[in-house]
C-alpha positions in Angstrom: 23.2 9.2 -3.4 19.9 11.0 -2.7 16.7 9.2 -3.0 13.3 10.9 -3.6 9.8 9.6 -2.2 6.8 10.5 -4.1 4.4 10.9 -1.1 0.7 9.8 -1.2 -1.6 12.0 0.4 -4.9 13.7 0.4 -3.3 17.4 0.5 -4.4 17.5 4.4 -2.4 14.5 5.4 0.1 11.7 4.4 -1.2 8.3 3.7 0.2 5.6 5.9 2.1 4.1 2.9 4.4 7.2 2.5 5.6 6.2 6.1 6.6 2.7 4.9 8.1 3.9 1.7 10.4 6.4 3.5 11.7 3.4 5.7 13.0 1.6 2.3 14.2 5.1 1.2 16.6 5.2 3.9 18.0 2.0 3.3 18.8 3.1 -0.2 20.6 6.6 -0.2 22.4 8.8 2.2 19.8 11.2 2.1 16.0 11.1 1.5 13.9 13.6 0.0 9.9 13.9 -0.2 8.0 15.4 -2.9 4.4 16.6 -2.0 2.6 17.5 -5.2 -0.7 19.0 -4.4 -3.0 21.9 -3.8 -3.0 23.5 -0.6 -1.2 20.8 0.7 0.8 22.7 3.5 -0.3 20.6 5.8 0.6 17.5 4.2 4.3 18.8 3.7 4.5 19.7 7.5 3.7 16.1 8.2 6.3 15.1 5.9 8.8 17.3 7.3 8.2 15.8 10.7 9.5 12.2 9.5 12.5 10.9 10.9 15.4 10.7 8.6 13.9 12.9 6.1 16.4 15.7 4.8 14.0 17.8 2.6 10.4 18.2 1.9 9.8 19.5 -1.6 6.3 20.9 -1.7 5.3 21.5 -5.4 2.0 23.4 -5.1 -0.5 23.8 -8.1 -4.3 23.2 -8.5 -2.9 20.6 -11.3 -2.1 18.4 -8.5 -5.2 18.7 -6.4 -6.7 15.4 -7.6 -3.4 13.5 -8.0 -3.9 13.2 -11.7 -1.0 10.6 -12.9 0.0 12.4 -15.9 0.6 15.8 -14.1 2.4 14.4 -11.2 4.7 12.2 -13.8 5.6 15.7 -15.3 6.8 17.0 -12.2 8.7 13.9 -10.9 10.5 13.5 -14.3 11.2 17.2 -14.4 12.9 17.1 -10.9 14.9 13.6 -12.1 16.2 15.1 -15.0 17.7 18.2 -13.2 21.5 18.8 -14.6 22.3 20.1 -11.1 24.4 17.5 -9.4 23.3 18.6 -5.8 19.8 18.2 -6.8 20.1 14.6 -8.7 18.3 11.7 -7.6 19.5 8.1 -7.8 16.2 6.3 -6.6 12.6 7.6 -7.1 10.3 5.6 -4.7 6.5 5.1 -5.2 4.2 3.1 -2.6 3.0 0.0 -4.4 -0.6 1.4 -3.9 -2.9 2.3 -6.7 -1.5 5.7 -6.7 2.1 4.5 -6.8 1.1 1.8 -9.7 -0.4 4.4 -11.8 2.6 6.9 -11.7 5.6 4.9 -11.5 5.5 3.2 -14.8 4.8 6.5 -16.7 8.0 7.9 -15.0 10.3 4.9 -15.8 9.2 5.3 -19.6 9.6 8.9 -19.6 13.3 8.4 -18.1 13.9 5.4 -20.1 14.8 2.9 -17.6 13.3 -0.2 -16.1 11.1 -0.3 -13.1 11.6 -2.7 -10.1 8.3 -3.5 -8.9 7.0 -4.6 -5.0 10.2 -4.6 -3.3 10.4 -6.0 0.0 14.0 -5.8 1.0 17.0 -3.5 0.1 20.0 -5.4 -0.1 22.2 -2.8 -1.4 21.6 0.7 -3.4 21.1 -1.3 -6.4 19.9 -4.9 -5.4 16.5 -5.5 -4.2 14.4 -8.6 -3.2 10.6 -8.8 -4.6 8.2 -11.5 -4.6 7.0 -13.6 -7.7 4.9 -16.4 -8.5 2.2 -15.1 -6.1 4.9 -14.8 -3.3 6.0 -18.6 -3.6 9.4 -17.4 -4.5 11.7 -14.3 -3.9 13.8 -12.7 -6.9 16.9 -10.9 -6.3 16.8 -8.0 -8.8 20.1 -5.8 -9.6 19.7 -2.6 -11.4 22.4 -0.7 -13.3 20.3 2.2 -14.2 21.5 5.4 -13.4 17.9 6.3 -11.9 16.1 3.6 -10.2 12.3 3.8 -10.2 11.1 1.6 -7.5 7.5 0.8 -6.0 7.5 -0.5 -2.5 5.4 -3.2 -0.9 4.6 -1.3 2.3 4.0 -4.5 3.9 7.4 -5.3 3.7 8.6 -2.2 5.9 8.0 -0.7 9.1 6.4 2.7 9.2 9.1 5.3 9.5 8.8 7.1 13.1 8.0 10.9 13.4 10.2 13.4 15.1 12.1 14.8 12.5 12.6 18.6 11.6 13.3 18.7 7.8 13.4 21.7 5.7 10.4 22.8 3.2 11.3 24.0 -0.3 8.8 25.1 -2.9 10.2 24.1 -6.4 8.4 25.4 -9.2 5.4 23.6 -10.4 5.0 21.9 -14.0 2.2 23.0 -16.1 -1.1 20.7 -16.1 -1.3 18.3 -19.1 -3.9 19.4 -21.8 -4.7 15.8 -22.8 -6.4 15.1 -19.2 -8.9 16.8 -16.8 -10.5 15.8 -13.8 -14.1 15.2 -13.8 -15.4 13.7 -10.5 -14.7 10.8 -8.0 -17.0 8.6 -6.5 -15.6 7.3 -3.1 -17.0 4.9 -1.1 -17.6 5.7 2.6 -16.5 3.4 5.2 -16.4 3.9 8.9 -14.0 1.0 9.6 -10.1 1.5 9.5 -8.6 1.4 5.8 -7.9 -2.2 4.7 -4.2 -1.7 4.3 -3.7 0.1 7.5 -5.9 -1.6 9.7 -4.4 -3.5 12.7 -7.1 -5.9 12.7 -8.9 -7.6 9.9 -11.8 -10.0 9.7 -12.3 -11.7 6.2 -15.3 -14.1 4.7 -14.9 -16.4 2.0 -17.4 -17.8 -0.4 -18.4 -20.4 2.2 -20.6 -17.4 3.8 -23.3 -18.1 0.8 -24.7 -15.0 0.5 -24.2 -11.0 0.8 -26.8 -11.0 3.7 -25.1 -14.0 5.5 -21.7 -12.2 5.2 -23.0 -9.3 6.8 -24.8 -11.1 9.4 -22.0 -13.3 10.2 -19.0 -11.1 9.9 -20.3 -7.6 11.2 -20.7 -8.6 14.8 -17.1 -9.8 14.7 -15.5 -6.9 13.0 -17.4 -4.4 15.6 -16.5 -6.7 18.5 -12.7 -6.5 17.3 -12.7 -2.8 15.9 -11.7 -4.5 12.9 -11.6 -3.6 9.1 -13.4 -5.9 6.9 -12.1 -8.3 4.0 -13.0 -10.8 1.8 -11.7 -13.3 -0.8 -11.9 -12.8 -4.6 -14.6 -15.6 -4.7 -16.7 -13.7 -2.3 -16.2 -10.8 -3.9 -16.9 -12.2 -7.3 -20.0 -13.7 -6.0 -21.2 -10.6 -4.9 -21.0 -11.2 -1.4 -18.8 -8.1 -0.6 -17.6 -5.0 -2.2 -14.4 -4.8 -4.6 -12.7 -2.7 -2.3 -12.7 -5.3 0.5 -11.0 -7.9 -1.5 -7.4 -9.2 -0.2 -5.1 -11.1 -2.3 -2.7 -10.9 -5.3 -5.3 -9.2 -7.6 -6.6 -7.0 -4.3 -5.1 -5.5 -1.5 -1.8 -6.6 0.2 -2.2 -6.6 3.8 -0.2 -7.2 6.9 -2.1 -6.4 10.1 -1.5 -7.5 13.6 -4.5 -10.1 13.4 -6.1 -11.4 10.3 -8.9 -13.5 11.1 -10.3 -15.8 8.0 -13.6 -17.4 8.1 -14.8 -19.8 5.5 -11.5 -19.1 3.5 -10.0 -22.1 1.7 -6.7 -20.2 0.9 -6.2 -20.2 -2.5 -2.6 -19.1 -3.4 -3.6 -15.7 -4.7 -5.5 -15.2 -1.2 -2.5 -16.3 0.8 -0.3 -14.0 -1.5 -2.2 -11.0 0.1 -2.1 -11.9 3.8 0.5 -14.4 4.8 2.7 -11.4 6.3 0.0 -10.9 9.1 1.5 -11.0 12.4 -1.3 -13.3 13.7 -3.4 -15.5 11.3 -6.4 -17.1 12.8 -8.1 -19.5 10.4 -12.0 -21.0 11.1 -13.1 -23.5 8.3 -14.8 -26.8 8.4 -12.2 -28.4 5.9 -9.3 -29.7 7.7 -7.4 -29.9 4.4 -7.8 -26.3 3.5 -4.5 -24.6 2.7 -5.4 -21.5 4.8 -4.3 -23.8 7.7 -0.9 -23.9 6.3 -0.4 -20.4 7.1 -2.6 -20.0 10.2 -0.9 -19.6 13.9 -4.3 -20.6 15.2 -6.8 -22.9 13.3 -10.4 -23.9 14.3 -11.8 -26.9 12.4 -15.5 -25.9 12.9 -18.7 -24.4 11.0 -18.3 -20.9 10.8 -21.7 -20.2 11.2 -21.7 -21.8 14.7 -17.9 -20.9 15.5 -18.3 -17.2 14.5 -21.2 -16.3 16.9 -19.8 -18.5 19.6 -16.5 -16.2 19.3 -18.6 -12.9 19.3 -20.3 -14.0 22.5 -16.8 -14.9 24.1 -15.5 -11.5 23.2 
C-alpha cells in the first residue's frame, strides 16, 4: 500500500499542516509519497524530501499550480491516482483538513467516484479511522472499502512529522491548466503574529469584551507579553470585535496550542469543538457556570477587565 500526501505549501516552504498529514499517512501505508504541485516550488520539494518517513517526493512543476487553484491540482492528483502502473498506484490520498485540503479533496473523491473520509483524528488500520462528529461530542469509527481512500486529516490529531529524511525527488509530467478557471488576485490579511493554527500560545476573547476597541485594548497587551496569536469566539467575530480569520471553533479554525487563554468566552459547544484539544486551557470568566470551565485546566472567576490587566502586569 502506498499513500500520497498532497502538500500544502507556498512554493517557497511547506505549511505546518503538511507535517501533521505525513504523520497520519505513515500510519496508513507502507510507503509515503508527497506531491508538490507548484510553480518554482523547488524549495518546497526539498523541504518535503527532508521529512522523516517519506520515500519519494513528486514535484509537478507548472505555472498552472502557482496559486493553488483547486481545479488544476485536482486534475494532477486524479491523473496520478488513476495510473495503471501497479508500482505507482495509490491506495490512500491524504489532504490536510485546512481550507486548501477541503477545497480539493471533495473534487478528487468525486472524480474517482469514491467516498471521502473527513477530518480523521486517528488511524486504527489502513481502512478504518476515527473522526469527531456532533461538534466533537462523539467519535465515529469509519471503515472504507473503496479501492482508493480520499481522506482529510485534522492536523491537531497528529504530531508533526520530524525532519531529517532524505527522500528522492521525481518530476512527473504536469497536467494542463483548466480552461474554466483563472487566477485574478488575492487579498491576504497581513499579520505579524504567529499563524493561528500553528501557534503554540493563543489568547482568545469573547463577546464579553463589548467592542473592537476594548478587545484590542485588553487582549493585545496579553498577546504581546506571551508572544501569542490572537483568536476570538464566533460571537465576537459576528459582532465585529475581531476579524474573521481569528475565529476559533467548529465553523472557524481548529487549534491545539500548548496554551490557550480564553477571556470572556462562555464556551458554546461550537467553540469548544475548535480548541478543547489544547494542552493547557486557562479560562477567565465572571460566570462560574460558564461551560468553558468544564474543559479548563485553570479557571479564574473574575471580571476580565480587571483580571487580564493584572495578569499582564504580573508577567
